[in-house]
N, CA and C atoms as a LAMMPS dump frame, in Angstrom:
ITEM: TIMESTEP
0
ITEM: NUMBER OF ATOMS
249
ITEM: BOX BOUNDS ff ff ff
-5.0000000000000000e+02 5.0000000000000000e+02
-5.0000000000000000e+02 5.0000000000000000e+02
-5.0000000000000000e+02 5.0000000000000000e+02
ITEM: ATOMS id mol type element x y z
1 1 1 N 0.825 -1.184 0
2 1 2 C 0 0 0
3 1 3 C 0.874 1.254 0
4 2 1 N 2 1.209 0.728
5 2 2 C 2.865 2.387 0.773
6 2 3 C 3.479 2.683 -0.588
7 3 1 N 3.704 1.629 -1.389
8 3 2 C 4.266 1.849 -2.719
9 3 3 C 3.259 2.554 -3.621
10 4 1 N 2.004 2.158 -3.532
11 4 2 C 0.953 2.814 -4.314
12 4 3 C 0.813 4.259 -3.867
13 5 1 N 0.827 4.483 -2.568
14 5 2 C 0.743 5.849 -2.04
15 5 3 C 1.878 6.704 -2.582
16 6 1 N 3.094 6.175 -2.548
17 6 2 C 4.248 6.933 -3.038
18 6 3 C 4.137 7.21 -4.536
19 7 1 N 3.711 6.222 -5.307
20 7 2 C 3.577 6.41 -6.759
21 7 3 C 2.515 7.447 -7.099
22 8 1 N 1.382 7.386 -6.418
23 8 2 C 0.313 8.349 -6.7
24 8 3 C 0.751 9.757 -6.302
25 9 1 N 1.408 9.88 -5.162
26 9 2 C 1.888 11.203 -4.753
27 9 3 C 2.936 11.744 -5.728
28 10 1 N 3.795 10.867 -6.221
29 10 2 C 4.783 11.297 -7.213
30 10 3 C 4.077 11.81 -8.468
31 11 1 N 3.07 11.094 -8.906
32 11 2 C 2.312 11.538 -10.069
33 11 3 C 1.598 12.857 -9.831
34 12 1 N 1.047 13.016 -8.642
35 12 2 C 0.364 14.274 -8.308
36 12 3 C 1.349 15.439 -8.247
37 13 1 N 2.55 15.168 -7.751
38 13 2 C 3.573 16.218 -7.733
39 13 3 C 3.926 16.623 -9.162
40 14 1 N 4.034 15.636 -10.055
41 14 2 C 4.347 15.922 -11.454
42 14 3 C 3.229 16.696 -12.142
43 15 1 N 2.013 16.563 -11.641
44 15 2 C 0.872 17.315 -12.172
45 15 3 C 0.72 18.681 -11.49
46 16 1 N 1.712 19.05 -10.682
47 16 2 C 1.708 20.331 -9.945
48 16 3 C 0.569 20.432 -8.941
49 17 1 N 0.222 19.321 -8.323
50 17 2 C -0.799 19.33 -7.28
51 17 3 C -0.181 19.435 -5.893
52 18 1 N 0.988 20.045 -5.856
53 18 2 C 1.645 20.375 -4.599
54 18 3 C 2.187 21.783 -4.755
55 19 1 N 1.818 22.651 -3.83
56 19 2 C 2.299 24.027 -3.918
57 19 3 C 2.677 24.526 -2.536
58 20 1 N 3.731 25.289 -2.478
59 20 2 C 4.213 25.869 -1.218
60 20 3 C 4.419 24.809 -0.143
61 21 1 N 4.865 23.626 -0.554
62 21 2 C 5.136 22.559 0.403
63 21 3 C 3.913 21.821 0.897
64 22 1 N 2.743 22.151 0.385
65 22 2 C 1.512 21.497 0.829
66 22 3 C 0.819 20.852 -0.37
67 23 1 N 0.196 19.722 -0.107
68 23 2 C -0.542 19.033 -1.161
69 23 3 C -1.908 19.687 -1.337
70 24 1 N -2.338 19.766 -2.579
71 24 2 C -3.669 20.292 -2.876
72 24 3 C -4.717 19.219 -2.585
73 25 1 N -5.936 19.665 -2.399
74 25 2 C -7.039 18.753 -2.072
75 25 3 C -7.212 17.681 -3.15
76 26 1 N -7.032 18.04 -4.415
77 26 2 C -7.191 17.073 -5.499
78 26 3 C -6.175 15.93 -5.366
79 27 1 N -4.995 16.21 -4.86
80 27 2 C -3.989 15.161 -4.66
81 27 3 C -4.46 14.178 -3.597
82 28 1 N -4.952 14.698 -2.487
83 28 2 C -5.472 13.831 -1.426
84 28 3 C -6.651 12.991 -1.923
85 29 1 N -7.557 13.615 -2.673
86 29 2 C -8.717 12.892 -3.199
87 29 3 C -8.297 11.786 -4.159
88 30 1 N -7.294 12.066 -4.98
89 30 2 C -6.804 11.058 -5.922
90 30 3 C -6.179 9.886 -5.182
91 31 1 N -5.419 10.179 -4.148
92 31 2 C -4.786 9.115 -3.366
93 31 3 C -5.83 8.257 -2.668
94 32 1 N -6.803 8.886 -2.049
95 32 2 C -7.827 8.1 -1.349
96 32 3 C -8.593 7.211 -2.324
97 33 1 N -8.901 7.73 -3.501
98 33 2 C -9.617 6.937 -4.504
99 33 3 C -8.765 5.767 -4.997
100 34 1 N -7.502 6.012 -5.227
101 34 2 C -6.606 4.95 -5.717
102 34 3 C -6.41 3.866 -4.663
103 35 1 N -6.245 4.248 -3.417
104 35 2 C -6.084 3.253 -2.357
105 35 3 C -7.345 2.422 -2.183
106 36 1 N -8.496 3.059 -2.328
107 36 2 C -9.74 2.304 -2.231
108 36 3 C -9.887 1.349 -3.423
109 37 1 N -9.545 1.835 -4.602
110 37 2 C -9.669 0.997 -5.802
111 37 3 C -8.738 -0.213 -5.736
112 38 1 N -7.551 -0.032 -5.213
113 38 2 C -6.572 -1.132 -5.18
114 38 3 C -6.749 -2.064 -3.983
115 39 1 N -7.11 -1.497 -2.824
116 39 2 C -7.096 -2.281 -1.587
117 39 3 C -8.425 -2.314 -0.849
118 40 1 N -9.418 -1.605 -1.362
119 40 2 C -10.72 -1.485 -0.714
120 40 3 C -10.59 -1.049 0.744
121 41 1 N -9.745 -0.062 0.956
122 41 2 C -9.532 0.488 2.289
123 41 3 C -9.92 1.968 2.258
124 42 1 N -10.683 2.379 3.247
125 42 2 C -11.112 3.767 3.354
126 42 3 C -10.083 4.545 4.172
127 43 1 N -9.483 5.531 3.556
128 43 2 C -8.582 6.423 4.283
129 43 3 C -9.059 7.85 4.067
130 44 1 N -8.704 8.696 4.982
131 44 2 C -9.059 10.111 4.864
132 44 3 C -7.813 10.893 4.487
133 45 1 N -8.03 12.138 4.127
134 45 2 C -6.88 12.963 3.791
135 45 3 C -6 13.177 5.013
136 46 1 N -6.591 13.131 6.213
137 46 2 C -5.797 13.254 7.434
138 46 3 C -4.863 12.055 7.608
139 47 1 N -5.359 10.851 7.254
140 47 2 C -4.505 9.662 7.31
141 47 3 C -3.3 9.805 6.384
142 48 1 N -3.545 10.308 5.196
143 48 2 C -2.468 10.479 4.224
144 48 3 C -1.485 11.538 4.711
145 49 1 N -2.011 12.627 5.219
146 49 2 C -1.16 13.705 5.725
147 49 3 C -0.272 13.196 6.861
148 50 1 N -0.821 12.383 7.749
149 50 2 C -0.039 11.834 8.849
150 50 3 C 1.034 10.869 8.349
151 51 1 N 0.726 10.079 7.33
152 51 2 C 1.722 9.169 6.761
153 51 3 C 2.879 9.956 6.153
154 52 1 N 2.566 11.054 5.487
155 52 2 C 3.611 11.901 4.904
156 52 3 C 4.495 12.483 6.012
157 53 1 N 3.904 12.882 7.129
158 53 2 C 4.683 13.388 8.268
159 53 3 C 5.635 12.319 8.79
160 54 1 N 5.16 11.08 8.876
161 54 2 C 6.013 9.979 9.334
162 54 3 C 7.168 9.78 8.36
163 55 1 N 6.875 9.79 7.054
164 55 2 C 7.926 9.619 6.059
165 55 3 C 8.969 10.733 6.171
166 56 1 N 8.525 11.96 6.418
167 56 2 C 9.477 13.069 6.575
168 56 3 C 10.39 12.853 7.774
169 57 1 N 9.837 12.369 8.872
170 57 2 C 10.67 12.133 10.053
171 57 3 C 11.662 11.004 9.786
172 58 1 N 11.228 9.943 9.109
173 58 2 C 12.14 8.846 8.762
174 58 3 C 13.243 9.34 7.833
175 59 1 N 12.875 10.182 6.876
176 59 2 C 13.853 10.734 5.944
177 59 3 C 14.909 11.537 6.7
178 60 1 N 14.459 12.323 7.666
179 60 2 C 15.399 13.111 8.463
180 60 3 C 16.353 12.23 9.249
181 61 1 N 15.841 11.16 9.818
182 61 2 C 16.683 10.242 10.597
183 61 3 C 17.712 9.572 9.691
184 62 1 N 17.269 9.047 8.56
185 62 2 C 18.187 8.371 7.64
186 62 3 C 19.21 9.348 7.086
187 63 1 N 18.786 10.564 6.768
188 63 2 C 19.721 11.572 6.267
189 63 3 C 20.798 11.873 7.297
190 64 1 N 20.406 11.984 8.563
191 64 2 C 21.384 12.228 9.623
192 64 3 C 22.378 11.078 9.728
193 65 1 N 21.891 9.853 9.651
194 65 2 C 22.778 8.689 9.735
195 65 3 C 23.754 8.674 8.566
196 66 1 N 23.239 8.888 7.361
197 66 2 C 24.089 8.832 6.182
198 66 3 C 25.114 9.956 6.141
199 67 1 N 24.823 11.063 6.798
200 67 2 C 25.754 12.193 6.779
201 67 3 C 26.881 12.053 7.8
202 68 1 N 26.796 11.052 8.667
203 68 2 C 27.821 10.868 9.69
204 68 3 C 29.14 10.449 9.045
205 69 1 N 30.206 11.012 9.538
206 69 2 C 31.536 10.669 9.045
207 69 3 C 31.835 9.21 9.354
208 70 1 N 32.331 8.496 8.359
209 70 2 C 32.697 7.106 8.551
210 70 3 C 31.575 6.128 8.309
211 71 1 N 30.395 6.617 8.06
212 71 2 C 29.285 5.701 7.789
213 71 3 C 29.38 5.237 6.35
214 72 1 N 29.28 3.938 6.14
215 72 2 C 29.377 3.37 4.8
216 72 3 C 28.205 2.431 4.579
217 73 1 N 27.476 2.665 3.519
218 73 2 C 26.328 1.839 3.189
219 73 3 C 26.726 0.948 2.03
220 74 1 N 26.759 -0.333 2.269
221 74 2 C 27.189 -1.276 1.24
222 74 3 C 25.96 -1.916 0.588
223 75 1 N 25.439 -1.238 -0.423
224 75 2 C 24.222 -1.694 -1.084
225 75 3 C 24.384 -3.077 -1.703
226 76 1 N 25.537 -3.347 -2.296
227 76 2 C 25.712 -4.632 -2.959
228 76 3 C 25.665 -5.791 -1.963
229 77 1 N 26.138 -5.581 -0.741
230 77 2 C 26.072 -6.633 0.247
231 77 3 C 24.646 -6.843 0.74
232 78 1 N 23.925 -5.775 0.892
233 78 2 C 22.523 -5.893 1.327
234 78 3 C 21.721 -6.611 0.247
235 79 1 N 21.928 -6.214 -0.98
236 79 2 C 21.184 -6.82 -2.085
237 79 3 C 21.519 -8.31 -2.206
238 80 1 N 22.793 -8.664 -2.1
239 80 2 C 23.207 -10.053 -2.29
240 80 3 C 22.725 -10.955 -1.166
241 81 1 N 22.722 -10.465 0.054
242 81 2 C 22.394 -11.347 1.165
243 81 3 C 20.912 -11.369 1.502
244 82 1 N 20.214 -10.292 1.205
245 82 2 C 18.854 -10.179 1.727
246 82 3 C 17.762 -10.251 0.666
247 83 1 N 18.091 -10.093 -0.569
248 83 2 C 17.059 -10.064 -1.597
249 83 3 C 17.238 -11.256 -2.471
């Protein structure tokens, strides 16, 4: 479900349905309709807004970790062992 949410939001951003750092109502409506169509789950625009807030906090945490001196992310090892 999070992948669909991210894809729909990316598409809405490309359609300029985000301005001044805030999503327009049409973006929220499109996301809720798409999530219902794919998963038959009722979400509100508040649910989507809260999920975006969580993603922003996670992004901040990961960005801080990656910016630390000496931190090395070995993508090839993660891919080979875990996927």
